[in-house]
C-alpha positions in Angstrom: 52.8 -47.1 11.1 55.6 -49.0 8.1 58.9 -49.5 10.1 60.8 -50.9 6.9 60.2 -48.5 3.7 62.6 -50.1 0.6 62.8 -48.2 -2.4 65.5 -48.3 -5.4 64.2 -50.7 -7.6 63.8 -50.9 -11.3 64.7 -52.7 -14.4 68.6 -53.2 -15.2 70.6 -55.0 -18.2 72.8 -57.4 -17.0 75.7 -55.7 -15.6 74.3 -52.8 -14.8 74.2 -51.6 -11.3 70.9 -50.7 -8.5 71.4 -49.4 -5.4 68.4 -50.2 -3.2 67.7 -48.3 0.3 65.8 -48.9 3.4 64.5 -46.9 5.5 63.8 -48.0 9.3 62.6 -47.0 12.5 64.8 -45.7 14.8 63.7 -48.3 17.4 64.6 -51.3 14.9 67.0 -49.9 13.4 69.1 -49.1 16.9 68.1 -53.0 18.0 68.3 -55.1 15.2 71.0 -56.1 12.7 70.0 -55.3 9.1 69.9 -57.4 5.8 68.4 -58.3 2.4 66.6 -61.1 1.5 65.5 -61.9 -2.2 62.4 -64.2 -3.9 62.3 -65.0 -7.4 58.9 -66.8 -8.7 58.5 -70.5 -7.5 61.1 -69.9 -5.6 61.9 -69.9 -1.8 63.1 -66.3 -0.1 66.5 -66.2 0.3 69.3 -64.9 2.7 71.4 -62.4 -0.2 73.4 -60.3 2.8 73.3 -59.1 6.6 74.9 -56.0 8.6 75.1 -55.9 12.1 77.0 -53.5 14.1 80.4 -55.4 13.8 80.0 -56.8 10.7 78.9 -58.1 7.3 77.8 -61.3 5.8 76.8 -61.8 2.0 75.4 -65.1 0.2 78.2 -67.1 -2.1 76.2 -65.7 -5.2 76.6 -62.0 -4.5 80.0 -62.2 -3.0 82.4 -59.5 -4.3 79.5 -58.1 -6.3 76.7 -56.6 -3.3 77.9 -54.1 -0.8 75.6 -53.7 2.3 76.1 -50.1 4.1 74.1 -48.1 6.8 73.9 -44.3 7.6 73.1 -44.5 11.0 71.8 -41.0 11.4 69.4 -41.5 8.8 68.1 -44.8 10.5 68.9 -46.1 6.6 70.4 -49.3 4.9 71.7 -49.8 1.6 72.4 -52.3 -0.7 74.5 -52.0 -3.5 74.2 -54.3 -6.3 77.4 -54.2 -9.2 77.6 -56.4 -12.0 73.7 -57.3 -12.0 73.1 -60.8 -13.4 70.1 -62.0 -14.8 69.4 -64.6 -11.7 69.8 -61.7 -9.7 66.2 -60.7 -10.7 63.4 -61.1 -7.4 61.4 -58.9 -5.0 64.0 -57.9 -2.3 63.5 -57.6 0.7 64.8 -55.2 3.8 65.0 -56.9 6.9 65.7 -56.7 10.3 66.1 -59.1 13.4 68.6 -59.5 16.8 70.7 -62.4 15.3 70.0 -61.8 11.6 73.4 -62.7 10.7 73.9 -66.5 12.5 70.7 -67.4 11.7 69.9 -66.0 7.8 65.9 -64.8 9.9 64.2 -61.6 10.2 61.6 -60.3 12.9 60.6 -57.4 10.5 60.2 -57.3 7.0 59.8 -54.9 4.4 56.9 -54.9 1.5 59.6 -55.6 -0.7 60.6 -53.8 -4.1 61.5 -55.2 -7.5 64.7 -56.2 -9.3 64.6 -57.0 -12.9 67.5 -57.6 -15.1 67.6 -58.6 -18.8 70.0 -60.3 -20.5 
């Protein structure tokens, strides 16, 4: 059974906004910090942001533009992306892990959703 499912990706012009959603299993959502990573062609997967029960953390490249939130009743985490730039183009992965913010690594991964930002 799929445990992390992303949605909300698509194409947008620079300066636009998108909201990604990640539906998680109750077990994963309740036992882990949640976060988002992204990977562009030819580049390494990079940390975008994470959310624990007490705090959030963001990569410098997205700070002030992206916001992570969660709906505990729905076991869902969101990534609101504003002021998008072409360099934000990547496959975005939802992720979960016990020390995701500290380590910027994850145990569980979604399959990814494509975000394309045109100049």
